[in-house]
C-alpha positions as CSV (number, residue, x, y, z in Angstrom):
1,M,99.5,127.2,73.8
2,S,99.3,131.0,74.3
3,S,102.2,133.3,73.7
4,E,101.6,134.7,77.2
5,Y,102.1,131.3,78.7
6,M,105.3,130.7,76.7
7,N,106.6,134.2,77.5
8,R,106.1,133.6,81.3
9,A,107.9,130.2,81.1
10,F,110.8,131.5,79.1
11,Q,111.2,134.6,81.2
12,E,111.5,132.4,84.3
13,A,114.0,130.1,82.6
14,F,116.0,133.2,81.5
15,K,115.9,134.6,85.0
16,M,117.5,131.3,86.2
17,A,120.1,131.5,83.4
18,N,121.0,135.1,84.6
19,E,121.3,133.7,88.2
20,A,123.7,131.0,86.9
21,F,125.7,133.7,85.1
22,E,126.0,135.7,88.3
23,H,127.4,132.6,90.1
24,N,130.0,132.0,87.3
25,E,128.1,129.0,85.9
26,V,127.4,128.4,82.3
27,P,124.2,130.5,82.0
28,V,121.5,127.9,81.4
29,G,118.1,128.0,83.2
30,S,115.2,125.5,83.0
31,V,111.6,125.4,84.3
32,I,109.0,122.6,84.4
33,L,105.4,123.5,84.2
34,R,102.3,121.4,85.0
35,D,98.8,122.7,84.2
36,Q,100.6,126.0,83.2
37,T,102.0,126.4,86.7
38,I,105.8,126.4,87.3
39,I,106.6,123.4,89.6
40,A,110.4,123.5,89.3
41,A,112.9,126.2,88.3
42,Q,116.6,125.6,88.3
43,R,119.9,126.8,86.9
44,N,123.3,125.2,86.2
45,R,125.1,124.4,89.5
46,I,128.0,122.4,88.2
47,I,130.7,124.5,89.8
48,E,128.8,125.2,93.0
49,R,128.1,121.5,93.6
50,K,131.3,120.3,92.0
51,D,129.1,117.9,90.1
52,P,129.3,117.6,86.3
53,T,125.7,116.3,86.2
54,A,124.2,119.4,88.0
55,H,122.7,120.8,84.8
56,A,119.6,123.0,85.0
57,E,117.4,120.4,83.2
58,I,118.5,117.6,85.5
59,L,118.0,119.6,88.7
60,A,114.6,120.8,87.5
61,I,113.5,117.2,86.6
62,Q,114.6,116.1,90.1
63,D,112.7,119.0,91.8
64,A,109.6,118.3,89.6
65,A,109.6,114.6,90.3
66,N,109.9,115.3,94.1
67,F,107.1,117.8,93.8
68,M,104.9,115.3,91.9
69,R,106.0,112.4,94.1
70,N,106.4,110.5,90.8
71,E,109.4,109.8,88.5
72,R,107.1,110.1,85.5
73,L,106.4,113.7,84.5
74,V,103.9,112.7,81.8
75,D,101.7,115.9,82.1
76,C,104.6,118.4,82.3
77,E,106.5,120.6,79.9
78,L,110.1,121.6,80.1
79,F,111.3,125.1,79.0
80,T,115.0,125.7,78.9
81,T,117.4,128.4,77.5
82,L,119.7,126.1,75.6
83,E,119.1,122.8,73.7
84,P,119.5,120.0,76.2
85,C,122.7,117.9,76.0
86,A,122.6,114.1,75.5
87,M,122.6,113.5,79.3
88,C,119.7,115.8,79.9
89,T,117.8,114.4,76.9
90,G,118.2,110.9,78.4
91,A,116.7,112.2,81.7
92,I,113.9,113.9,79.7
93,I,113.1,110.6,78.0
94,M,113.3,108.6,81.3
95,A,111.0,111.1,83.0
96,R,108.6,110.8,80.0
97,I,108.3,114.6,79.6
98,P,106.1,115.0,76.5
99,R,107.2,118.5,75.4
100,V,110.4,120.4,75.5
101,Y,110.9,124.0,74.4
102,F,114.3,125.7,74.1
103,L,115.6,129.1,73.0
104,L,119.0,128.3,71.5
105,L,120.3,125.5,69.4
106,D,123.6,124.0,70.7
107,E,125.6,124.0,67.5
108,K,128.6,122.4,69.0
109,L,126.8,119.6,70.9
110,P,123.3,119.1,69.5
111,G,122.3,116.7,72.2
112,L,118.5,116.6,72.0
113,R,118.5,116.5,68.2
114,A,121.3,113.9,68.0
115,V,119.8,111.6,70.6
116,L,116.2,111.8,69.2
117,S,117.5,111.0,65.7
118,L,118.6,107.6,67.0
119,P,116.2,104.7,66.4
120,G,114.6,102.7,69.2
121,H,113.1,105.1,71.7
122,N,109.9,104.1,73.5
123,H,109.2,107.7,74.4
124,V,110.1,110.6,72.1
125,P,109.2,114.1,73.4
126,L,108.0,116.7,71.0
127,W,110.4,119.6,70.9
128,S,110.4,123.1,69.6
129,H,113.2,125.6,69.1
130,E,111.8,129.1,69.8
131,L,113.5,132.1,68.2
132,R,113.0,134.8,70.7
133,P,114.9,138.0,70.0
134,D,113.3,139.6,73.2
135,I,115.2,137.1,75.4
136,L,118.9,137.5,74.9
137,S,120.1,134.0,75.8
138,S,122.8,134.0,73.0
139,E,124.2,137.3,74.3
140,L,124.3,135.9,77.8
141,L,126.2,132.8,76.7
142,K,128.6,134.8,74.5
143,N,129.3,137.2,77.4
144,F,129.9,134.3,79.8
145,F,132.5,132.6,77.5
146,R,134.1,136.0,76.5
147,Q,134.7,136.7,80.2
148,R,136.1,133.1,80.7
149,R,138.6,133.5,77.9
150,S,139.9,136.9,79.0
């Protein structure tokens, strides 16, 4: 996988995270690609929709499944700015997404790592944590929570 491809995917995910930040949502953005083309891009919309399940990953999976007209996203890749939570990891598994890439580890709730460490999965996506100093996801999250606390 080329670095240009990954850069483009992460830049779009980060753009969605910035949009979430601007709407007072936890700044997480996700994109799903098929054949190196973005077919879904979403941000957290929990507050906007008053729905605790409106995570960027879940919404992107729904959009991609609708686009593909198939609940199985077996030839897609998910790029997201933060490690998916347990709920989102479950959706990733159910959608059969084979590869997941994220920028930041979630140290408080390591959902993807925790869920995938459990035995008994029929489908286990490959995942990669990308250290990308050029994309300031950690600063965006820190700023968001700093503003919320003050």
